[in-house]
C-alpha positions in Angstrom: 0.0 0.0 0.0 2.9 2.4 0.8 4.3 1.9 -2.7 0.9 2.4 -4.4 0.3 5.6 -2.4 3.7 7.1 -3.3 3.3 6.3 -6.9 -0.2 7.7 -7.0 0.9 11.1 -5.6 3.9 11.2 -8.0 1.6 10.4 -10.9 -0.9 13.1 -9.8 1.9 15.7 -9.7 3.1 14.7 -13.1 -0.3 14.9 -14.7 -1.0 18.3 -13.1 2.3 19.7 -14.3 1.8 18.4 -17.9 -1.7 19.9 -18.0 -0.4 23.3 -17.0 2.5 22.9 -19.5 0.0 22.2 -22.3 -2.3 25.1 -21.3 0.6 27.5 -21.2 2.2 26.0 -24.3 5.6 26.0 -22.5 8.0 23.2 -21.4 8.9 25.0 -18.2 6.0 23.7 -15.9 6.8 20.1 -17.1 10.2 20.3 -15.2 8.2 19.3 -12.1 7.8 15.8 -13.6 11.6 15.3 -13.4 11.6 16.5 -9.8 8.7 14.3 -8.9 10.4 11.2 -10.2 13.7 12.0 -8.4 11.8 12.6 -5.2 9.9 9.3 -5.5 13.1 7.2 -6.0 15.8 9.0 -3.9 13.7 10.6 -1.2 10.8 8.3 -0.6 12.1 4.9 -1.6 15.9 4.9 -1.1 15.9 7.7 1.5 19.2 9.0 0.4 18.5 12.7 1.1 15.8 15.2 2.0 15.6 18.9 2.4 15.7 20.2 6.0 12.9 22.6 7.1 15.4 25.5 7.1 16.6 24.7 3.5 12.9 24.3 2.4 12.1 27.7 3.9 15.0 29.4 2.1 14.1 27.8 -1.2 10.5 28.9 -0.8 11.6 32.6 -0.4 13.9 32.1 -3.4 11.0 30.8 -5.4 8.9 33.9 -4.7 11.9 36.1 -5.7 12.3 34.2 -8.9 8.6 34.6 -9.7 8.7 38.4 -9.1 11.8 38.7 -11.3 10.2 36.6 -14.0 7.2 38.9 -14.1 9.3 42.1 -14.1 12.0 41.1 -16.7 10.0 38.9 -19.0 7.1 41.0 -20.1 5.5 38.3 -22.2 4.7 36.4 -19.0 1.3 37.1 -17.5 0.4 37.1 -13.8 -1.4 33.7 -14.4 1.7 32.3 -16.1 4.0 33.4 -13.3 1.6 32.2 -10.7 1.6 28.8 -12.3 5.4 28.6 -12.3 5.4 29.6 -8.6 3.0 26.8 -7.8 5.4 24.4 -9.5 8.4 25.6 -7.6 6.5 25.1 -4.3 5.4 21.6 -5.2 9.0 20.7 -6.0 10.1 22.0 -2.6 7.5 20.0 -0.8 8.4 16.8 -2.8 12.0 17.0 -1.8 11.3 17.0 1.9 10.7 14.1 4.3 7.0 14.1 4.0 4.4 14.1 6.7 0.6 14.2 6.3 0.7 18.0 6.1 3.2 17.9 3.2 1.0 15.6 1.2 -2.1 17.8 1.9 -0.2 20.8 0.7 0.8 19.0 -2.5 -2.8 18.1 -3.1 -3.8 21.8 -2.6 -1.1 23.2 -4.9 -2.0 20.7 -7.6 -5.6 21.9 -7.5 -4.4 25.5 -7.8 -2.3 24.6 -10.9 -5.4 23.0 -12.5 -7.4 26.2 -11.7 -4.7 28.3 -13.4 -4.6 26.0 -16.4 -8.4 26.3 -16.8 -8.0 30.1 -17.5 -5.2 29.6 -20.0 -6.8 27.2 -22.6 -9.9 26.0 -24.3 -8.3 22.9 -25.7 -10.1 19.5 -25.3 -6.8 18.2 -24.1 -7.4 20.2 -20.9 -10.7 18.4 -20.5 -8.9 15.0 -20.8 -6.3 16.1 -18.4 -8.9 17.4 -16.0 -10.7 14.0 -16.0 -7.4 12.2 -15.3 -6.6 14.7 -12.6 -10.0 14.1 -10.9 -9.6 10.3 -11.0 -6.0 10.4 -9.6 -7.0 12.9 -6.9 -9.9 10.7 -5.7 -7.8 7.6 -5.9 -4.9 9.2 -4.0 -7.1 10.7 -1.3 -8.9 7.4 -0.9 -5.7 5.6 -0.2 -4.7 8.5 2.1 -7.9 8.1 4.1 -7.4 4.3 4.1 -4.1 4.8 5.9 -5.8 7.0 8.3 -8.5 4.4 9.0 -6.0 1.7 9.7 -3.8 3.6 12.1 -4.7 5.1 15.4 -2.0 7.8 15.2 -2.8 11.4 14.5 -2.9 12.3 10.8 0.5 14.1 10.5 2.3 11.2 12.2 0.4 8.7 10.2 2.0 9.4 6.8 5.3 10.1 8.4 5.4 6.6 9.8 4.2 5.2 6.5 6.8 7.2 4.6 9.4 5.7 6.8 7.8 2.2 6.4 7.5 1.9 10.2 4.3 0.6 11.8 3.0 2.7 14.6 3.0 -0.2 17.0 2.2 -3.9 17.1 -1.4 -3.3 18.1 -2.3 -0.8 15.4 -0.5 -2.2 12.4 -2.3 -2.5 9.0 -4.4 -5.6 8.9 -5.7 -5.5 12.4 -9.4 -5.0 13.0 -9.8 -1.2 13.5 -12.8 0.8 12.7 -14.2 -2.0 10.6 -11.7 -1.6 7.7 -9.7 -4.9 7.8 -10.5 -8.2 9.4 -7.1 -10.0 9.5 -3.5 -9.8 8.5 -4.2 -11.5 5.2 -7.0 -9.1 4.2 -6.3 -7.1 1.0 -7.3 -3.5 1.7 -6.9 -2.3 -1.9 -9.2 -4.9 -3.3 -11.4 -5.0 -6.4 -14.2 -3.6 -4.4 -12.1 -0.7 -3.2 -11.1 0.1 -6.8 -14.7 -0.2 -8.0 -15.9 2.1 -5.3 -13.3 4.7 -6.2 -14.3 4.6 -9.9 -17.9 4.9 -8.9 -17.2 7.9 -6.7 -15.2 9.5 -9.6 -18.1 9.0 -12.1 -20.6 10.4 -9.7 -18.4 13.4 -9.0 -17.9 13.9 -12.8 -21.6 13.8 -13.5 -22.6 16.1 -10.6 -19.8 18.5 -11.5 -21.0 18.6 -15.1 -24.6 19.2 -14.0 -23.6 22.1 -11.7 -21.4 23.5 -14.5 -24.4 23.5 -16.9 -27.0 24.9 -14.6 -25.2 27.4 -12.4 -25.4 30.9 -14.1 -22.1 32.1 -15.5 -21.4 35.2 -13.4 -17.8 35.8 -14.4 -15.5 38.4 -13.1 -15.1 41.5 -15.2 -13.2 40.7 -18.4 -10.8 43.6 -17.7 -9.8 41.8 -14.5 -8.9 38.7 -16.5 -7.0 40.9 -19.0 -5.1 42.5 -16.1 -4.2 39.0 -14.9 -2.8 38.3 -18.4 -5.3 35.7 -19.4 -3.5 33.8 -22.2 -6.5 33.0 -24.4 -4.7 34.8 -27.2 -6.6 35.8 -30.3 -5.8 34.0 -33.5 -3.6 35.8 -36.0 -3.8 36.3 -39.7 -7.2 38.1 -39.8 -6.6 41.8 -39.6 -7.4 45.0 -41.4 -3.7 45.2 -42.1 -2.0 42.1 -43.5 1.6 41.7 -44.7 2.2 39.3 -47.5 3.2 36.1 -46.0 1.1 36.4 -42.8 -1.2 33.6 -43.9 1.7 31.3 -44.5 2.4 31.4 -40.8 -0.9 29.8 -39.9 -1.5 27.5 -42.8 -0.1 24.5 -40.8 -1.8 25.3 -37.6 -4.6 22.8 -36.8 -6.2 24.7 -34.0 -9.9 25.1 -34.2 -11.2 28.5 -35.4 -14.9 28.0 -35.4 -17.9 25.6 -35.5 -20.7 26.2 -38.0 -24.1 24.5 -37.9 -27.2 25.2 -40.1 -30.8 25.3 -38.9 -34.2 25.9 -40.4 -34.9 29.6 -39.6 -38.6 29.0 -39.0 -38.5 25.8 -36.8 -34.9 26.1 -35.3 -34.5 22.4 -36.2 -31.1 21.4 -37.7 -30.9 20.9 -41.4 -30.8 17.3 -42.5 -27.4 15.9 -43.3 -28.1 15.9 -47.0 -29.4 19.5 -47.0 -26.5 20.7 -44.9 -23.9 19.0 -47.1 -25.6 20.5 -50.2 -25.5 24.0 -48.6 -21.9 24.0 -47.6 -20.6 22.0 -50.6 -17.0 20.6 -50.8 -15.1 23.8 -50.0 -17.3 26.6 -48.5 -15.9 30.1 -48.5 -16.3 32.1 -45.3 -15.8 35.7 -45.9 -13.7 37.6 -43.3 -11.7 40.8 -43.7 -11.8 43.0 -46.8 -8.5 44.5 -47.9 -8.6 47.3 -50.4 -5.4 49.3 -50.2 -1.9 47.8 -51.1 1.3 49.6 -50.2 4.8 48.2 -49.9 3.9 44.5 -49.5 1.0 45.2 -47.1 -2.8 45.1 -47.6 -5.1 47.0 -45.4 -8.7 48.0 -45.2 -9.9 51.5 -46.0 -9.5 53.9 -43.1 -13.0 55.4 -43.3 -16.1 53.2 -43.5 -19.7 53.8 -42.7 -21.4 51.0 -40.6 -25.0 50.2 -40.0 -26.9 47.5 -38.2 -27.7 44.4 -40.1 -30.7 42.7 -38.6 -33.5 43.8 -40.9 -33.4 40.8 -43.3 -33.8 38.1 -40.7 -37.4 37.4 -41.7 -36.4 36.8 -45.3 -33.9 34.1 -44.5 -34.9 30.4 -44.7 -31.6 29.2 -43.1 -30.0 30.3 -39.8 -26.3 29.6 -39.5 -24.8 29.4 -36.0 -21.1 30.4 -35.7 -19.2 29.6 -32.6 -15.9 31.4 -33.2 -12.8 31.3 -31.0 -11.1 34.5 -30.1 -9.7 36.4 -33.1 -7.7 39.5 -33.3 -10.1 41.9 -34.9 -13.7 42.9 -34.8 -14.4 41.4 -38.2 -16.4 38.1 -38.2 -17.2 35.5 -40.9 -20.2 35.2 -43.2 -21.3 32.7 -45.7 -23.1 33.0 -49.0 -25.8 35.6 -49.3 -26.0 37.7 -46.1 -29.6 38.7 -45.1 -29.0 39.5 -41.4 -26.4 38.8 -38.7 -27.3 38.9 -35.0 -25.2 38.3 -31.9 -26.3 35.7 -29.4 -25.7 38.3 -26.7 -28.2 41.0 -27.5 -26.0 43.6 -25.8 -23.2 43.0 -28.4 -24.2 44.8 -31.6 -23.2 43.5 -35.0 -22.7 46.0 -37.9 -21.9 45.9 -41.6 -19.7 48.2 -43.7 -22.1 49.7 -46.3 -19.3 49.8 -49.0 -17.0 46.9 -48.2 -19.9 44.7 -46.8 -17.5 43.5 -44.1 -19.4 42.4 -41.0 -17.9 43.3 -37.6 -18.7 43.5 -33.9 -18.8 46.8 -32.1 -15.6 48.1 -30.5 -16.8 47.2 -26.9 -16.6 43.5 -27.5 -13.8 41.6 -25.6 -11.7 40.1 -28.4 -10.1 37.6 -26.0 -13.4 35.8 -25.5 -15.2 33.4 -27.9 -18.1 34.9 -29.9 -21.4 33.2 -30.9 -23.6 34.8 -33.6 -26.2 33.9 -36.1 -26.4 34.6 -39.8 -29.6 34.4 -41.9 -29.3 33.4 -45.5 -31.3 31.8 -48.4 -28.4 29.9 -49.9 -28.0 32.4 -52.8 -24.5 33.5 -53.9 -22.7 36.3 -51.9 -23.8 39.9 -52.4 -27.2 38.9 -54.0 -29.3 40.8 -51.4 -27.0 43.8 -51.0 -26.5 44.3 -54.7 -30.3 44.8 -55.0 -30.5 47.6 -52.4 -27.3 49.2 -53.8 -29.0 49.3 -57.2 -31.9 51.0 -55.6 -29.6 53.8 -54.4 -27.6 54.0 -57.7 -30.6 53.7 -59.9 -33.4 55.2 -57.8 -37.0 54.5 -58.8 -39.7 56.3 -56.9 -39.4 57.7 -53.4 -39.2 54.5 -51.3 -36.0 54.6 -49.3 -34.0 51.4 -49.3 -32.5 49.8 -46.2 -29.5 51.7 -44.6 -31.2 55.0 -45.5 -28.9 57.8 -44.7 -25.8 55.6 -44.5 -25.1 55.0 -48.1 -23.9 57.8 -50.5 -23.7 57.1 -54.3 -21.0 59.7 -54.7 -18.9 58.1 -51.9 -19.4 54.7 -53.5 -18.1 55.9 -56.8 -14.9 57.2 -55.0 -14.7 53.8 -53.3 -14.7 52.0 -56.7 -12.1 54.3 -58.1 -9.9 53.5 -55.1 -10.2 49.8 -56.1 -8.7 50.5 -59.5 -5.6 52.2 -58.2 -2.3 50.5 -59.1 0.6 51.0 -56.8 3.6 52.6 -58.6 5.9 49.6 -57.7 3.5 47.3 -59.4 3.0 49.1 -62.7 5.1 46.6 -64.7 2.3 44.1 -64.1 0.3 46.1 -66.6 2.2 44.7 -69.5 1.8 41.2 -68.1 -1.9 41.7 -67.8 -2.2 43.1 -71.3 -0.5 40.0 -72.7 -2.9 37.7 -70.7 -6.0 39.6 -71.6 -5.2 40.2 -75.3 -8.0 41.8 -77.2 -10.8 40.7 -74.9 -13.1 43.6 -73.9 -15.8 41.9 -71.8 -15.0 42.6 -68.1 -16.2 39.2 -66.9 -14.3 37.3 -69.5 -11.2 39.4 -68.7 -11.5 38.4 -65.0 -12.0 34.8 -65.9 -9.0 34.8 -68.3 -6.7 36.2 -65.6 -8.0 33.7 -63.1 -7.4 30.7 -65.4 -3.9 32.0 -66.2 -3.0 31.6 -62.6 -4.8 28.3 -62.1 -4.0 26.5 -65.3 -1.9 28.2 -68.0 0.7 30.4 -66.4 2.9 27.7 -65.0 2.2 28.7 -61.4 2.5 26.3 -58.5 1.1 26.4 -55.0 3.5 26.2 -52.0 3.7 27.4 -48.5 7.5 27.5 -48.6 8.3 31.1 -49.7 11.5 32.3 -51.2 12.5 35.7 -52.6 14.4 35.8 -55.9 14.7 39.5 -56.3 14.4 41.6 -53.2 14.6 44.8 -55.2 11.1 44.1 -56.7 7.8 44.3 -55.0 6.8 40.9 -53.6 3.8 40.7 -56.0 5.9 41.5 -59.0 8.7 39.1 -57.9 6.0 36.4 -57.5 4.5 36.9 -61.0 7.7 37.6 -62.9 10.3 35.3 -61.2 9.1 32.8 -58.7 5.6 31.8 -59.8 5.3 29.8 -56.6 3.5 30.9 -53.5 0.4 30.5 -51.4 -3.1 31.9 -51.7 -2.2 35.5 -50.6 0.2 35.9 -53.5 -2.3 34.6 -56.1 -5.1 36.8 -54.8 -2.9 39.9 -54.6 -1.5 39.4 -58.1 -4.9 38.9 -59.7 -6.4 41.9 -57.9 -3.5 44.2 -59.1 -3.7 42.8 -62.6 -7.4 43.4 -62.7 -6.9 47.0 -61.6 -4.4 47.6 -64.4 -7.4 46.8 -66.7 -9.6 49.4 -64.9 -11.7 46.7 -63.1 -12.4 47.4 -59.4 -11.2 44.5 -57.3 -10.3 43.8 -53.7 -8.7 40.9 -51.7 -10.7 38.9 -49.2 -9.2 36.9 -46.4 -11.3 34.3 -44.7 -11.6 30.5 -44.6 -12.0 27.9 -47.3 -13.2 24.4 -46.4 -13.7 22.6 -43.2 -14.1 19.2 -41.6 -17.7 17.9 -41.8 -19.1 15.6 -39.1 -22.0 13.5 -40.4 -23.0 12.5 -36.8 -23.5 16.1 -35.5 -23.9 18.0 -38.8 -21.3 20.4 -37.6 -18.6 21.9 -39.8 -15.3 22.5 -38.0 -13.1 25.1 -39.5 -9.4 25.2 -38.4 -6.7 27.8 -38.8 -5.2 25.7 -41.6 -8.2 26.5 -43.7 -7.1 30.1 -43.9 -7.5 31.4 -47.5 -7.4 34.6 -49.6 -9.4 35.2 -52.8 -10.6 38.1 -55.0 -13.9 40.0 -55.3 -14.5 41.7 -58.6 -17.1 44.4 -59.2 -19.0 43.3 -62.4 -22.3 44.7 -63.5 -23.2 46.2 -60.1 -22.4 43.1 -58.1 -19.3 41.7 -56.3 -18.3 38.4 -57.9 -16.0 35.9 -56.3 -12.8 34.6 -58.1 -10.2 32.2 -56.7 -6.9 32.2 -58.6 -5.2 29.7 -56.3 -4.4 26.4 -58.0 -6.1 23.2 -56.8 -2.9 22.0 -55.1 -3.9 24.2 -52.2 -7.0 22.0 -51.5 -4.9 18.9 -51.7 -2.4 20.2 -49.2 -5.2 21.2 -46.8 -6.7 17.7 -47.0 -3.3 16.2 -46.0 -2.8 18.7 -43.1 -6.3 18.0 -41.7 -5.1 14.5 -40.8 -8.6 13.3 -40.1 -9.9 10.2 -41.8 -12.2 7.4 -40.8 -14.6 7.1 -37.9 -12.1 7.7 -35.1 -11.0 11.0 -36.6 -14.6 12.2 -36.9 -15.4 10.9 -33.4 -12.5 12.9 -32.0 -13.7 16.0 -33.9 -17.2 15.6 -32.4 -15.7 15.4 -29.0 -13.7 18.6 -29.7 -17.0 20.3 -30.8 -18.8 19.3 -27.7 -16.0 20.4 -25.4 -15.6 23.7 -27.2 -19.3 24.5 -26.7 -19.1 23.6 -23.0 -15.9 25.6 -22.5 -17.4 28.6 -24.2 -20.6 28.5 -22.2 -21.7 32.0 -21.2 -24.7 33.3 -19.3 -26.4 34.3 -22.6 -25.7 30.8 -24.0 -27.2 29.2 -20.9 -30.3 31.4 -21.3 -30.7 30.5 -24.9 -29.7 26.8 -25.0 -30.5 25.6 -21.5 -33.0 27.7 -19.4 -35.4 28.6 -22.2 -35.5 25.1 -23.7 -36.0 23.5 -20.3 -38.9 26.0 -19.6 -40.4 25.3 -23.0 -40.1 21.5 -22.5 -41.9 21.8 -19.2 -44.7 23.8 -20.7 -45.0 21.4 -23.7 -44.9 18.4 -21.4 -47.8 19.7 -19.4 -49.8 20.4 -22.6 -48.9 17.0 -24.0 -50.0 15.3 -20.8 -53.3 17.1 -20.9 -53.8 16.1 -24.6 -53.0 12.5 -23.7 -55.6 12.3 -21.0 -58.1 14.0 -23.2 -57.6 11.3 -25.9 -56.3 13.7 -28.5 -55.8 11.7 -31.7 -53.4 14.4 -33.1 -50.9 13.4 -30.3 -50.7 9.9 -31.8 -49.8 11.3 -35.2 -47.3 13.7 -33.6 -45.5 10.8 -31.8 -45.5 8.8 -35.1 -43.9 11.7 -36.9 -41.2 12.0 -34.3 -40.4 8.3 -34.5 -40.4 8.2 -38.3 -38.3 11.3 -39.0 -34.7 11.2 -37.6 -34.4 15.0 -38.0 -36.8 15.3 -35.0 -35.1 12.8 -32.7 -32.8 15.6 -31.4 -35.5 18.1 -30.8 -37.1 18.8 -27.5 -40.1 16.7 -28.5 -37.7 13.8 -29.2 -36.2 14.3 -25.8 -39.5 14.2 -24.1 -40.6 11.1 -26.0 -37.3 9.4 -25.2 -37.8 10.3 -21.5 -41.4 8.9 -21.5 -40.2 5.7 -23.1 -37.4 5.2 -20.7 -39.7 5.8 -17.7 -42.1 3.3 -19.1 -39.4 0.7 -19.7 -38.0 1.4 -16.2 -41.4 0.9 -14.7 -41.9 -2.3 -16.7 -38.5 -3.5 -15.6 -39.3 -2.7 -11.9 -42.6 -4.5 -12.2 -41.1 -7.6 -13.7 -38.3 -7.6 -11.1 -40.9 -7.2 -8.3 -42.9 -10.1 -9.6 -39.8 -12.2 -9.9 -38.8 -11.5 -6.4 -42.3 -12.3 -5.1 -42.2 -15.6 -7.0 -38.6 -16.3 -5.7 -39.8 -15.6 -2.1 -42.7 -18.0 -2.5 -40.4 -20.7 -3.9 -38.0 -20.1 -1.0 -40.8 -20.6 1.5 -41.8 -23.9 -0.1 -38.2 -24.9 -0.3 -37.8 -24.2 3.4 -40.8 -26.3 4.3 -39.5 -29.1 2.1 -36.1 -28.9 3.8 -37.8 -29.0 7.2 -39.8 -32.1 6.2 -36.7 -33.7 4.8 -34.7 -32.9 7.9 -37.5 -34.4 10.0 -37.5 -37.5 7.8 -33.7 -37.7 7.9 -33.3 -37.8 11.7 -31.1 -40.8 12.3 -32.9 -43.3 14.6 -29.7 -44.9 15.9 -28.3 -41.6 17.0 -31.5 -40.8 18.9 -31.1 -44.2 20.6 -27.6 -43.2 21.5 -28.7 -39.9 23.0 -31.4 -41.8 25.0 -28.8 -44.2 26.4 -26.6 -41.3 27.6 -29.6 -39.4 29.1 -30.0 -42.5 31.4 -26.5 -41.7 32.6 -27.4 -38.1 33.3 -25.8 -36.7 30.2 -27.8 -34.2 28.0 -26.6 -32.7 24.7 -26.5 -28.9 25.0 -28.4 -26.7 22.4 -25.2 -25.3 21.1 -23.2 -28.6 21.1 -22.5 -30.5 17.9 -22.6 -34.3 17.8 -18.8 -34.4 18.0 -18.6 -31.9 20.8 -21.2 -33.8 22.9 -19.5 -37.2 22.2 -16.1 -35.8 23.3 -17.7 -34.4 26.5 -19.4 -37.8 27.1 -16.2 -39.7 26.5 -14.4 -37.6 29.0 -17.0 -38.2 31.7 -17.5 -41.9 31.0 -13.9 -42.7 29.9 -13.1 -44.9 32.9 -16.2 -47.0 32.5 -16.0 -47.2 28.7 -12.3 -48.2 28.9 -13.1 -51.0 31.2 -15.8 -52.2 28.8 -13.7 -51.6 25.7 -16.4 -49.3 24.3 -14.3 -46.2 23.6 -13.7 -46.9 19.9 -17.2 -48.1 19.2 -18.7 -44.9 20.7 -16.4 -42.7 18.5 -17.3 -44.8 15.5 -20.9 -44.4 16.3 -20.7 -40.6 16.1 -18.7 -40.7 12.9 -21.3 -43.0 11.3 -24.0 -40.6 12.3 -22.2 -37.7 10.5 -21.8 -39.8 7.4 -25.4 -40.7 7.3 -26.8 -37.3 8.4 -24.6 -34.9 6.4 -22.8 -37.1 3.9 -25.9 -39.0 2.5 -24.2 -42.4 3.1 -26.9 -45.1 3.0 -26.8 -48.0 5.6 -27.7 -51.5 4.6 -29.5 -54.0 6.8 -26.2 -55.6 8.0 -24.9 -52.2 9.1 -28.1 -51.4 10.9 -28.1 -54.7 12.7 -24.5 -54.2 13.9 -25.3 -50.7 15.1 -28.3 -52.0 16.9 -26.2 -54.7 18.6 -23.6 -52.1 19.6 -26.3 -49.9 21.1 -27.9 -52.8 23.0 -24.5 -53.8 24.4 -23.6 -50.2 25.4 -27.0 -49.8 27.1 -26.7 -53.0 29.0 -23.1 -52.5 30.1 -23.7 -48.9 31.3 -26.8 -50.0 33.2 -24.8 -52.7 34.9 -22.0 -50.4 35.8 -24.6 -47.9 37.2 -26.1 -50.6 39.4 -22.7 -51.6 40.6 -21.9 -48.0 41.5 -25.2 -47.7 43.4 
């Protein structure tokens, strides 16, 4: 037990340190693992050395000094990060001492504090896995700790001190003795299968109760500015900004961190789209529009400085599909949209979502905390991008009547014309691309065909190749010019930038869009997971009053993304589903609780009452409603499906209870009959010759006690009658008589007529001899 306890504590410390290291994305907290292993072997097992209390105190003061210096001199370290390191230092100091109960209790407490720090540093599902392992190890270690306490009568601090020294407290209180009902003998195994099973049961119960409390307790968080002051390390994702340097996307193209989850619902019923409809909506490589970049200067794209914004909630009623976006923290206010945008609404009604009336970029207001996840809804009808906004722009640019279109007072036709002229401006350092574009376009005059010809030149005919490994061949040239003229190799940012500039040389307004292309589809949950490696850039071209999407990046990009995804088969999708569920739990806010937990529960309660009333009133429509829920899988995961499943489970539980009760009643009746039968059999199996033997002894004044067995009574009788039996040579025959009784009564050995005759003769002889002896004595 001692070895198991020490290994359990060591493993607990190692897991906690690795969880903190993963949350901080630093190797430094993992150094505690090495100290824990050294402590287990050299301090606890071999007892070669241990820190004295004075040395431990000095090292503790030094640990505080190191933490303060780390915070002051390494500015990238947050208060939380430094606090986690300090906790690690203190754990190491406790481990290197000769440990008493208080030392182990401090180790448990410090490990718990490390887990608390890690919970504020990451959203990763790996933290959830580590948290579960930590919980199991904590319950296991504490159970063994309390088991020691229950088997020793010493006070708790001395208890583990004696155990650590492998010295029992004393002979009367050693492990294995009966004490407090824990063990029943020296050979009893305290850590048995039952102990392990009970520990696992307590862990599962704790996990379920903790999850229930986490879901139902309102999220009343501390002020986000407080977390920011602590240096919360939930860093926003990079690569999506109003100012992007060429090559920025290349830095995140191999990052497989989750960016967002997207799910599609019917706007009128709030039921998820069927798998077939959702797959048809998203297609193979959906484009999620993010930042809009209009100005190029010296290798950098940026958005226009001045932009008019307006609310974008007025088209929600026209949307047949509602998309739910659960986005991880990103570095700018811009958010992602898909296909034709009719309306965008934040889940939190206090966080306003607006749209740029010229760029059509959708963004949050400036008061939103960018270090927190963001959930919002987009309404669409599945039409191509800019379908709806191109219609109201046309009403401004070509007014008919006096009906003001949406965004009245925000949109200016004159300003929009200046905006389009800005998108035809060619930077001076890129002017030599005009000759290249002229050769590609040739004599073509149709603007749409010109755009298509330039796109195909990049994707098929120009000898370009996609790569994320960038090299510069001529540093004196602009990066776009060097890409087109010399390298002809690059990633999507270069292709989109080159096409946009070449279109501008032909007088066609164009802009670069950065966003996401593709995702990992889960057929089980109908959720599309988009990762950072899906980052992409493409071009929007203004043709005939509408912004049209072009993607000049070769198809090799999609092949590379498929390889980097690294998910194939059922296990990969199952892991993705687990990540989705964990991300939604980790990002649970008070608004999310209100929308997804409290309101549905309240609605279910009301509907359950109404359904019960209809059932008792014999409403035939209810039968058809239940049939529809059973027949259509899309409705299985609705609140109605949940209520029906609960009713079915209650019915099956009641049926199971009734069957079990009937079985127990039948078993009890059978047991009663069996007892009566056994009593009858026992009555019938009373051995007559033994009853004759008892009667003979009663004549001698010897009665069998109610607690005496046949052997015990025979031994007692032999002791009292030994002198008389020896003189009559009846000692052996009396013992044999008792053994014969046992064989017949309990062994089922039958007696033939000869045996019965011999026994009868022995009994008659014993009776006569004892009677004679008794008369002689008298």
